[in-house]
C-alpha positions in Angstrom: 185.7 119.7 91.1 182.8 121.6 89.8 180.2 119.7 91.8 181.0 119.5 95.4 177.7 121.0 96.6 175.8 118.6 94.6 173.1 116.9 96.0 171.8 113.7 94.7 169.5 111.7 97.2 170.0 108.2 96.0 173.9 108.5 96.2 173.1 109.9 100.5 171.0 106.8 101.0 173.9 104.7 99.7 176.1 106.6 101.4 173.8 106.3 104.6 173.4 102.7 104.2 177.1 102.0 103.6 177.8 103.7 106.8 174.7 101.5 108.7 175.8 98.3 107.3 179.4 99.0 108.2 178.6 99.7 111.9 176.1 97.1 112.5 178.2 93.7 112.9 178.2 91.0 115.0 178.6 93.4 118.0 175.5 95.7 117.2 173.6 92.7 115.3 173.9 90.6 118.2 173.3 92.9 120.6 176.4 92.3 122.8 178.2 95.5 122.5 175.1 97.6 122.9 174.5 95.7 126.2 177.9 96.0 127.4 178.3 99.6 126.9 174.6 100.9 127.5 171.9 98.1 128.2 173.7 96.8 131.4 173.2 100.4 132.9 169.1 100.0 132.6 167.5 103.1 132.0 170.4 105.2 132.1 172.1 103.6 129.2 169.7 105.8 127.4 171.4 108.8 128.7 174.8 107.3 128.2 173.5 106.4 124.0 172.5 109.9 124.2 175.8 111.4 124.9 177.5 108.9 122.4 175.4 110.0 119.6 175.9 113.6 120.2 179.7 113.3 120.4 179.6 110.9 117.7 177.6 113.1 115.1 179.7 115.8 115.6 183.0 114.2 115.1 181.3 112.7 111.7 180.3 116.0 111.0 183.4 117.7 111.5 186.0 114.4 109.8 183.4 114.5 107.0 184.0 118.0 106.5 187.7 118.2 106.8 187.8 115.3 104.5 186.5 117.5 101.7 188.5 120.7 102.4 191.9 119.2 103.6 191.5 116.2 101.2 192.2 113.6 103.6 191.2 110.5 101.2 192.7 107.8 103.4 194.0 106.8 106.8 197.6 108.0 106.7 196.8 111.8 105.7 193.7 111.7 108.0 196.0 110.7 111.2 198.7 113.1 110.3 196.6 116.0 109.6 194.8 115.8 113.1 197.8 114.1 115.3 201.0 115.0 113.2 203.4 112.8 111.8 204.6 110.5 114.5 201.7 110.0 116.4 199.4 110.1 113.3 201.2 107.1 111.6 200.8 105.4 115.0 197.4 105.8 115.3 197.1 104.6 112.0 198.8 101.3 112.1 197.3 100.9 115.6 193.8 101.4 113.6 194.9 99.0 111.5 195.8 96.4 113.6 192.6 96.9 115.7 190.5 96.6 112.5 192.3 93.6 111.6 191.6 92.2 115.1 187.6 93.3 114.6 187.5 91.6 111.4 188.5 88.1 113.0 185.7 88.4 115.8 183.4 89.1 113.2 184.5 85.7 111.9 183.9 84.4 115.1 180.5 85.9 115.7 179.5 84.6 112.3 180.6 80.9 112.6 178.9 80.9 115.9 175.5 82.1 114.6 175.6 79.6 111.5 176.6 76.8 114.0 173.8 77.6 116.6 171.1 78.5 114.3 171.2 76.1 111.5 173.7 73.1 112.8 176.3 73.9 110.2 179.9 73.0 111.4 181.9 76.0 112.7 184.5 75.3 110.1 181.9 75.3 106.8 180.4 78.5 108.4 183.7 79.9 108.5 184.8 78.9 105.1 181.6 80.8 103.8 182.0 84.0 105.6 185.7 84.4 104.5 185.1 83.6 100.9 182.2 85.7 100.8 184.3 88.8 102.1 187.6 87.7 100.2 185.5 88.3 97.0 183.8 91.7 98.0 187.1 93.0 99.2 189.1 91.9 96.2 185.9 94.2 94.1 187.4 97.1 95.5 186.0 100.1 97.1 183.1 101.4 94.9 181.6 98.0 94.5 182.2 97.6 98.4 179.8 100.7 99.1 177.3 99.8 96.7 176.9 96.3 98.0 177.0 96.8 102.0 175.0 100.3 101.2 171.6 98.4 99.5 171.8 95.5 102.3 171.5 98.0 104.8 167.6 98.2 104.5 167.3 94.7 104.9 168.9 94.5 108.2 166.9 97.7 109.9 163.4 96.3 108.4 164.0 92.7 110.4 165.5 94.6 113.4 162.4 96.9 113.5 160.4 94.0 113.7 161.9 92.5 116.5 161.7 96.0 118.3 158.2 96.9 118.2 157.2 93.4 118.9 159.8 93.2 121.6 158.2 96.6 122.8 154.7 95.7 122.5 154.7 92.3 124.2 157.1 92.9 126.8 157.4 90.9 130.2 158.8 93.5 132.4 158.0 97.3 133.4 161.0 100.0 133.1 161.8 100.0 136.6 161.9 96.1 137.3 163.4 95.5 134.0 166.0 98.3 134.9 166.8 96.5 138.0 167.0 92.8 136.7 169.3 93.7 133.7 171.8 95.8 136.0 171.9 92.7 138.2 172.3 90.4 135.8 174.6 92.4 133.3 177.0 93.7 135.9 180.0 91.2 134.8 180.1 92.2 131.4 179.1 95.9 131.5 182.1 98.3 130.1 181.4 101.0 133.4 178.9 101.9 135.6 179.1 105.3 134.7 176.7 106.6 131.4 178.5 109.1 130.9 182.0 107.6 130.7 179.9 104.9 129.0 178.9 107.1 126.4 182.6 108.7 126.1 184.3 105.2 126.1 181.8 104.2 123.0 182.5 107.2 121.4 186.2 106.5 121.9 185.6 103.0 120.4 183.6 104.6 117.1 186.5 106.8 116.4 188.9 103.9 116.1 186.4 102.0 113.9 185.1 104.7 111.4 187.4 107.5 111.4 189.2 105.5 108.8 186.7 104.5 106.9 185.3 107.9 106.6 188.5 108.9 105.0 188.6 106.2 102.4 185.2 106.6 101.6 185.5 110.4 100.7 187.5 109.5 97.7 184.3 107.7 96.2 184.7 109.0 92.3 181.6 111.5 91.8 180.2 112.1 95.1 180.3 115.7 96.3 181.5 116.8 99.9 177.5 117.5 101.0 176.5 113.9 99.8 179.4 112.7 101.8 178.5 114.6 104.8 174.3 114.3 104.5 175.3 110.7 104.0 177.7 109.4 107.0 175.3 112.1 109.5 172.1 110.4 108.6 173.3 106.9 109.1 174.7 107.4 112.6 171.5 109.0 113.3 169.4 106.3 112.1 171.7 103.9 114.0 170.8 105.9 117.1 167.4 105.4 116.9 167.7 101.7 116.4 169.8 101.7 119.0 167.5 103.3 121.6 164.9 101.2 120.5 167.0 98.1 121.6 168.2 99.3 124.6 164.4 100.0 125.8 163.6 96.5 124.1 166.3 94.9 126.5 164.8 96.6 129.7 161.4 95.6 129.1 162.3 91.9 128.3 165.2 92.3 131.1 163.9 88.5 132.5 164.2 87.3 128.5 167.4 87.9 127.7 169.4 87.7 131.2 172.5 86.2 131.1 172.3 85.7 127.0 175.4 86.6 124.8 173.1 87.3 122.1 170.2 89.5 123.4 168.8 90.4 119.9 169.1 87.0 118.7 166.9 85.9 121.7 164.5 88.8 121.3 164.1 87.5 117.6 163.4 83.9 118.4 160.5 84.7 120.8 158.7 85.5 117.3 159.0 81.8 116.6 161.2 79.3 115.4 161.2 80.5 111.5 161.6 84.1 112.3 164.5 83.3 114.7 166.3 81.5 111.9 165.8 84.3 109.1 166.8 86.9 111.7 170.3 84.6 111.6 170.4 84.9 108.0 170.0 88.7 108.4 172.6 88.6 111.4 175.3 87.1 109.1 174.6 89.6 106.2 175.2 92.4 109.0 178.5 90.4 109.7 179.6 90.1 106.2 179.0 94.0 105.6 180.9 94.7 108.6 183.7 92.5 108.2 184.0 93.1 104.5 184.0 97.0 105.3 187.1 96.0 107.9 189.0 94.0 106.0 188.9 96.0 103.1 190.4 99.5 105.4 193.5 97.0 106.7 194.4 95.8 103.0 193.9 99.3 101.7 196.7 100.8 103.9 198.6 98.2 103.1 198.5 98.3 99.0 196.5 99.9 96.6 193.9 98.2 94.6 195.9 99.1 91.7 198.8 96.8 92.7 199.1 93.6 91.4 199.2 92.3 95.2 196.5 93.7 96.1 194.0 90.6 95.1 196.4 87.9 97.0 196.7 90.3 100.0 192.9 90.3 100.5 192.8 86.7 100.9 196.0 86.3 103.0 194.8 89.1 105.3 191.5 88.0 105.8 192.6 84.7 106.4 195.0 85.6 108.8 192.2 87.9 110.9 190.3 84.4 111.3 193.3 83.3 113.2 192.7 85.4 115.8 189.5 83.7 116.7 191.4 80.9 118.1 192.9 82.9 121.3 189.3 83.2 122.6 185.3 82.8 122.6 183.4 85.7 120.6 182.3 87.8 123.6 185.8 87.7 125.5 187.4 88.6 122.1 185.2 91.3 121.5 185.4 93.2 124.9 189.1 93.1 124.3 189.1 94.9 121.5 186.1 97.2 122.2 188.0 98.4 125.7 191.5 98.6 124.0 189.8 100.8 121.1 187.8 102.9 123.3 190.8 104.3 125.3 193.2 104.9 122.0 189.7 106.8 120.9 190.2 109.2 124.0 193.7 109.9 122.5 192.4 110.8 119.2 189.4 112.7 120.6 192.5 115.1 122.4 194.5 115.6 119.2 191.6 116.4 117.1 190.4 119.1 119.6 194.1 120.7 119.6 193.7 120.3 115.6 190.6 122.3 115.4 191.2 124.7 118.1 194.7 125.3 117.8 196.8 124.1 114.8 194.0 124.8 111.8 193.6 128.3 112.7 197.4 128.7 112.7 197.6 127.2 109.1 198.4 130.0 106.2 196.4 129.9 103.5 199.3 128.8 101.3 199.6 125.9 102.8 196.0 124.5 102.4 195.0 122.1 99.3 194.0 124.2 96.5 190.5 123.1 95.4 188.3 124.2 92.2 184.5 125.2 92.7 185.1 125.7 96.3 182.7 128.5 97.3 
């Protein structure tokens, strides 16, 4: 391709926005995952988040670059490239299963938010989200990225308002808030070690995003530089917001103590009207993540050009919702997060071995031929 090094800032913003929207679903939007991995550690949670961010940006840089160089444009070729045929195939289908389960947890979080914020019956709220996700996935990859990429700024602006307000009008000091948070959240934290917390969240991110990075790399008309800059800037932006939220949690620990939706609790402090506005924004966040994950599940079973693509979209999205009957939102989220985190650690070992050993031994005639390459 002759324009592999072109840089269009609008494309970078859309890709960065799509990455952000993909990652801010029910777990991040409610704050539950951030609290489980980092907030529950108090002030040390900033260190664990920094560790996770550095590792994640490094991974995104390496994988995004390899997606362009080795043409890893789907989950199957990506995992086989890093893990070999057999283990790569196993990772592919494990990831598809986890994304399927993650999609279900998104529906659980959405239905609960609809019910608690607006009194909408859980069944009705579920149908609303199911229809929105099914329609979006049916539209295909290009429309999906455009839609969720343009929703991201709305989500981040409202989150920024909550963060700034919570940091200015806080209820606790860093020291006292840290102590309160460590004690009140000890039952839901992933681990008490900040280094392990950062590494395990990194493992979770791997399972959630590697397939996304590969499939979005096939976006028509996008250059390798745009793909790289968009994905890295998206993760960098998320890191800034995560740090702000962790600080907001600590400085308002007595307010969010015991809450399973800490960001929603903080948003409520700005008034009931703003609380409802944020609930709507949270539904957007859940929608963007659920749509992105559901699309990955469907596309790994059949291509968008297949006659079975549309009915399969509906079937798998409804199937993902049935998973929510196995337990409450917080319990389901912690289970899927933990399983994915440890699986991600195995993938890290495979990636490092490939980057340090296997790729160096690859013969030039085994690499894909590219035109316009520097």
